[in-house]
VMD Tcl script that draws the C-alpha trace (Angstrom):
set ca {
  {-8.58 9.83 14.62}
  {-8.67 12.56 12.10}
  {-8.54 15.29 14.36}
  {-5.48 13.86 16.42}
  {-3.78 12.38 13.46}
  {-3.61 15.88 11.41}
  {-2.52 17.65 14.77}
  {0.91 15.18 14.84}
  {1.57 15.31 11.21}
  {1.37 19.29 11.41}
  {3.71 19.06 14.43}
  {6.06 16.47 12.21}
  {6.11 19.55 9.78}
  {3.34 18.99 7.27}
  {1.04 21.75 6.11}
  {-2.48 21.85 7.51}
  {-3.73 20.54 4.10}
  {-0.89 17.52 3.44}
  {-1.52 16.65 7.42}
  {-5.15 16.17 6.65}
  {-4.69 14.10 3.61}
  {-1.99 11.76 5.25}
  {-4.43 11.01 8.08}
  {-7.50 10.70 6.05}
  {-5.91 7.71 3.83}
  {-4.28 6.14 6.84}
  {-7.37 5.84 8.61}
  {-9.06 5.45 5.41}
  {-6.92 1.53 5.13}
  {-7.97 1.14 8.30}
  {-11.77 1.34 7.77}
  {-11.15 -1.29 4.55}
  {-9.42 -3.71 6.81}
  {-5.99 -2.78 5.87}
  {-4.86 -2.31 9.08}
  {-1.31 -2.60 8.41}
  {-1.23 0.16 6.27}
  {-3.29 2.72 8.51}
  {-3.02 4.06 11.69}
  {-0.47 1.86 13.17}
  {2.25 3.79 10.79}
  {1.48 6.89 12.59}
  {4.76 6.37 15.16}
  {6.79 5.07 11.88}
  {5.96 8.27 9.91}
  {6.48 10.72 12.36}
  {10.22 9.15 13.33}
  {11.07 8.54 9.23}
  {10.23 12.89 9.01}
  {12.52 13.41 11.89}
  {15.55 10.83 10.26}
  {15.06 12.98 7.08}
  {13.62 9.64 5.41}
  {10.02 11.32 3.98}
  {9.97 15.24 3.63}
  {7.02 16.86 4.35}
  {5.18 19.30 1.56}
  {6.87 18.10 -1.37}
  {5.45 18.45 -4.88}
  {6.10 15.56 -7.36}
  {8.93 17.00 -10.13}
  {7.83 15.78 -13.91}
  {11.47 14.94 -14.89}
  {10.47 13.87 -18.23}
  {7.33 13.58 -20.48}
  {5.13 12.42 -23.88}
  {1.70 12.86 -24.34}
  {1.18 9.92 -22.85}
  {4.16 9.18 -20.46}
  {5.83 10.87 -17.47}
  {8.68 10.11 -15.48}
  {8.31 11.31 -12.10}
  {10.25 12.60 -8.81}
  {8.40 12.30 -5.53}
  {11.42 13.70 -4.06}
  {10.81 11.68 -0.96}
  {7.61 13.45 -0.03}
  {5.08 11.79 1.88}
  {3.31 9.20 -0.11}
  {0.07 10.12 0.65}
  {0.41 13.11 -1.14}
  {2.97 12.55 -3.88}
  {1.00 9.48 -4.74}
  {-2.27 11.76 -5.15}
  {-0.07 13.98 -7.37}
  {1.38 11.40 -9.83}
  {-1.99 9.28 -10.36}
  {-3.59 13.09 -11.01}
  {-0.96 13.12 -13.78}
  {-1.76 9.67 -15.00}
  {-5.53 10.46 -15.11}
  {-4.90 13.96 -17.31}
  {-2.73 12.24 -19.80}
  {-5.10 9.08 -20.47}
  {-8.08 11.35 -20.63}
  {-6.31 13.13 -23.46}
  {-4.14 9.72 -25.11}
  {-6.58 7.06 -24.03}
  {-3.68 5.52 -22.45}
  {-0.74 6.72 -20.25}
  {1.99 5.37 -18.32}
  {3.67 7.06 -15.35}
  {7.11 6.01 -13.90}
  {7.08 7.44 -10.11}
  {10.55 7.01 -8.57}
  {11.46 8.36 -5.04}
  {8.22 8.75 -3.57}
  {7.63 8.38 0.28}
  {5.38 5.54 1.65}
  {2.59 5.26 -0.81}
  {0.44 3.35 1.49}
  {-2.71 1.45 0.62}
  {-2.25 1.19 -2.84}
  {-5.57 0.42 -3.60}
  {-6.20 4.14 -2.94}
  {-4.58 5.05 -6.43}
  {-6.77 2.58 -8.19}
  {-10.17 3.76 -6.69}
  {-8.99 7.40 -7.54}
  {-8.19 6.33 -11.06}
  {-11.90 4.44 -11.41}
  {-13.41 7.46 -10.16}
  {-12.32 9.03 -12.94}
  {-13.47 6.58 -15.16}
  {-10.00 4.62 -15.99}
  {-8.85 1.10 -15.72}
  {-5.58 1.20 -13.62}
  {-2.50 -0.97 -13.08}
  {-0.15 -0.56 -10.06}
  {3.56 -2.30 -9.36}
  {5.53 -0.97 -6.69}
  {8.74 -1.86 -5.03}
  {10.51 -0.46 -2.13}
  {14.16 0.85 -2.78}
  {16.30 0.04 0.39}
  {13.67 -2.34 2.29}
  {15.17 -6.26 2.86}
  {12.11 -7.95 4.53}
  {11.02 -11.39 1.98}
  {12.97 -14.23 1.28}
  {13.44 -15.54 -2.30}
  {11.98 -18.70 -2.86}
  {14.27 -21.39 -1.56}
  {16.23 -19.36 0.55}
  {16.54 -17.36 4.06}
  {18.06 -14.30 3.49}
  {16.03 -11.41 2.47}
  {16.47 -9.96 -0.80}
  {13.41 -7.87 -1.75}
  {10.52 -6.38 0.23}
  {6.48 -6.72 -0.24}
  {6.12 -5.10 -3.59}
  {2.60 -4.70 -3.96}
  {0.58 -5.44 -7.35}
  {-2.78 -3.30 -7.96}
  {-5.58 -3.39 -10.75}
  {-8.63 -1.30 -10.52}
  {-11.97 -1.06 -12.77}
  {-14.60 1.54 -12.72}
  {-17.83 -0.49 -13.06}
  {-20.43 2.08 -13.93}
  {-23.50 1.98 -11.94}
  {-21.96 -0.25 -9.50}
  {-19.00 -0.62 -7.47}
  {-15.36 -0.76 -8.72}
  {-13.72 -3.81 -8.68}
  {-9.93 -3.13 -7.08}
  {-7.32 -6.01 -6.91}
  {-4.79 -5.11 -4.26}
  {-2.05 -7.32 -2.61}
  {1.36 -7.71 -1.33}
  {3.76 -10.45 -3.17}
  {5.06 -11.16 0.14}
  {2.03 -13.51 2.45}
  {1.57 -10.52 4.62}
  {2.42 -7.21 4.33}
  {5.05 -5.84 6.69}
  {2.82 -3.99 8.58}
  {0.43 -6.94 9.55}
  {3.34 -8.14 10.92}
  {3.83 -5.36 13.00}
  {0.08 -5.07 14.01}
  {0.54 -8.71 14.90}
  {4.16 -7.82 17.29}
  {1.33 -5.08 18.73}
  {-1.51 -7.42 19.79}
  {-3.62 -7.13 16.82}
  {-4.60 -9.81 14.37}
  {-2.34 -12.62 14.62}
  {-0.36 -13.69 11.21}
  {-1.41 -16.40 9.09}
  {0.74 -19.99 9.38}
  {3.92 -19.69 7.42}
  {4.11 -15.90 7.01}
  {7.67 -15.67 8.22}
  {11.01 -17.59 7.93}
  {13.45 -17.63 10.74}
  {17.13 -17.41 10.80}
  {17.04 -20.98 11.12}
  {15.03 -21.34 8.27}
  {11.97 -22.79 10.55}
  {8.38 -21.64 9.24}
  {6.35 -19.59 11.39}
  {2.99 -17.25 12.10}
  {5.55 -15.79 14.84}
  {6.28 -11.88 13.89}
  {9.00 -11.88 16.41}
  {11.83 -13.06 14.19}
  {11.34 -10.36 11.66}
  {12.16 -7.62 14.91}
  {14.55 -9.38 16.74}
  {14.70 -7.69 20.36}
  {12.48 -4.95 20.37}
  {12.42 -3.60 24.25}
  {9.55 -0.90 24.48}
  {10.11 1.05 21.20}
  {6.61 1.97 19.55}
  {8.51 1.99 16.18}
  {10.29 -1.58 16.04}
  {12.69 -2.01 13.34}
  {11.97 -4.86 10.63}
  {15.64 -4.67 9.44}
  {16.80 -5.75 12.40}
  {15.74 -9.39 12.96}
  {17.01 -12.58 12.03}
  {13.91 -13.80 9.83}
  {12.14 -12.51 7.24}
  {9.02 -12.52 5.21}
  {7.52 -15.33 2.83}
  {6.58 -14.70 -0.67}
  {3.09 -16.11 -0.88}
  {2.42 -19.15 -3.39}
  {6.00 -20.08 -3.31}
  {7.63 -19.94 -6.74}
  {4.94 -18.04 -7.97}
  {4.41 -15.65 -5.74}
  {8.27 -14.74 -5.11}
  {8.48 -14.96 -9.32}
  {6.00 -11.81 -9.17}
  {7.46 -10.29 -6.18}
  {10.62 -10.47 -8.31}
  {9.11 -8.56 -11.32}
  {7.73 -5.68 -9.18}
  {11.62 -4.90 -8.74}
  {12.01 -5.24 -12.35}
  {9.28 -2.64 -13.21}
  {8.88 -0.44 -10.06}
  {12.44 -0.03 -9.12}
  {14.76 -1.00 -12.14}
  {12.20 0.21 -14.94}
  {10.88 3.72 -12.87}
  {14.94 4.87 -12.41}
  {13.98 4.48 -8.68}
  {16.26 1.38 -7.95}
  {15.92 -1.99 -6.58}
  {15.92 -2.99 -3.11}
  {19.70 -3.72 -2.87}
  {22.80 -4.95 -4.96}
  {25.98 -6.70 -3.49}
  {28.65 -4.74 -2.95}
  {27.14 -1.72 -1.19}
  {28.56 -0.87 1.96}
  {25.34 0.64 3.27}
  {21.64 0.24 2.66}
  {19.84 2.17 0.11}
  {17.73 5.02 0.59}
  {14.33 3.99 1.82}
  {11.49 5.05 -0.95}
  {8.73 3.69 -3.28}
  {8.59 3.47 -7.11}
  {5.88 2.91 -9.08}
  {5.12 2.29 -12.14}
  {1.43 3.06 -13.40}
  {-0.51 2.15 -16.42}
  {-3.95 3.82 -17.08}
  {-6.79 3.30 -19.72}
  {-9.48 5.26 -20.87}
  {-12.43 3.33 -21.53}
  {-14.35 6.35 -23.19}
  {-11.52 6.58 -25.62}
  {-12.06 2.42 -26.20}
  {-15.73 3.20 -26.99}
  {-16.83 1.42 -23.90}
  {-14.96 -1.76 -24.75}
  {-17.39 -3.37 -26.35}
  {-17.64 -6.83 -26.63}
  {-18.24 -9.57 -29.53}
  {-21.71 -9.88 -27.97}
  {-22.34 -6.06 -27.97}
  {-22.02 -6.05 -24.00}
  {-20.40 -2.99 -22.70}
  {-17.50 -3.35 -20.47}
  {-19.49 -2.60 -17.74}
  {-22.30 -5.23 -18.40}
  {-19.74 -7.85 -18.89}
  {-17.87 -7.55 -15.84}
  {-20.95 -7.19 -13.82}
  {-22.43 -10.26 -15.86}
  {-18.98 -12.22 -14.80}
  {-19.48 -11.09 -11.14}
  {-22.72 -12.73 -11.01}
  {-21.26 -15.77 -12.99}
  {-18.55 -15.94 -10.45}
  {-20.69 -15.22 -7.51}
  {-23.11 -18.22 -8.47}
  {-20.43 -20.34 -7.48}
  {-20.96 -23.21 -4.99}
  {-19.40 -22.08 -1.63}
  {-16.63 -24.02 -0.23}
  {-17.96 -24.53 2.85}
  {-21.77 -24.76 4.05}
  {-23.27 -21.15 4.71}
  {-20.05 -19.83 2.86}
  {-20.24 -17.18 0.22}
  {-17.58 -16.21 -2.80}
  {-16.38 -13.00 -2.93}
  {-15.04 -10.86 -5.73}
  {-12.12 -8.06 -5.61}
  {-13.01 -5.15 -3.46}
  {-15.79 -6.64 -1.77}
  {-14.46 -7.57 1.66}
  {-13.52 -3.96 1.83}
  {-16.70 -2.32 0.80}
  {-18.48 -4.17 3.83}
  {-15.79 -3.67 6.13}
  {-15.66 -0.09 5.47}
  {-19.87 0.11 6.05}
  {-18.96 -1.51 9.39}
  {-16.37 0.28 10.79}
  {-18.21 3.70 9.84}
  {-20.57 2.54 11.95}
  {-18.80 1.01 14.74}
  {-15.42 2.80 14.74}
  {-11.80 1.60 14.46}
  {-10.64 -1.52 16.20}
  {-7.23 -0.97 17.14}
  {-4.95 -3.59 19.37}
  {-4.52 -1.15 23.09}
  {-0.65 -1.26 22.47}
  {-1.42 0.13 18.85}
  {-2.93 3.02 20.55}
  {-1.14 3.53 23.29}
  {1.91 4.33 20.80}
  {0.04 7.18 19.20}
  {-1.30 8.65 22.52}
  {2.83 8.21 22.85}
  {3.65 9.90 20.09}
  {1.41 13.08 20.51}
  {2.70 13.65 23.79}
  {6.36 13.59 22.39}
  {4.79 16.25 19.78}
  {3.11 18.60 22.65}
  {-0.28 17.60 21.58}
  {-3.24 17.37 24.28}
  {-5.34 14.27 23.17}
  {-8.08 15.87 25.16}
  {-8.56 17.96 22.42}
  {-10.24 15.52 20.11}
  {-12.18 13.83 22.76}
  {-9.69 11.23 23.45}
}
mol new
graphics top color blue
foreach p $ca { graphics top sphere $p radius 0.5 }
foreach p [lrange $ca 0 end-1] q [lrange $ca 1 end] { graphics top cylinder $p $q radius 0.2 }
display resetview
């Protein structure tokens, strides 16, 4: 997958380094069970590059900065590359200032946001990431049917010395749009109530999100009469709304849309990120004398000791399902729906790439 994907992105205009970065992060999402942000997006990314929505080989531009703050323009570059650059700016500033904030605007699709929390955690930093998607209208507000926002993920990551990172990463819609795409392509079905159809019917069928798709390999989620629903009813929608405020309005990237506009806003991600250096906090000692890591690990043990709701069940903490699935898939490979794999092969053929070069 790495070899074939890198060849496809190089043919689409990316440098060898960027192409490898993109496919490693897409396949990495699959490894962790986030198939919605994985290799199923290859055809769509290639089309976006051809349409100029995402621009290969961009360098993030610092528009304004202070010692602990930066406004960064992604210049519509591939998010797998721009995201790394923006996170590294935040890491460097937090290491010198103790805490830092980076406002990223105009980035291409940033992919799995947990990647950025993990990158910060690898550097010993706690981080928080709030994301919106300008120009993407996918989610209906609580109590409504019309689309007014996107999936708007939220993520927190914490390093734990001597143990695995704790990473929470979720869309504020009930499911990410990519999960609807996976279901549409014959993969894992959507949970009940993930979609509201145009007539207000609540369903798990992804078709109302896309409308008539024909044989296209990159169905357009903007064309259907239905919408995704926010998780947790009014509470989840409230969080979805605030992602537009923090990642869209505050970063200067722009919200999903506004009344009175003749055409949809150009697609991009905005991301507001906060970084905290534990060393600057003295290891975050607690009243009882425990370090940050000791306190977190003690709480992990406390939570996991809870009696399971189902016989034979187990209580898991954030990041644990992803770690387990990653180990399993590294051993057994990436499961893909036949249609999703066929779409990737079709994209390779259009780019004049012979999949047989990579043992396919």
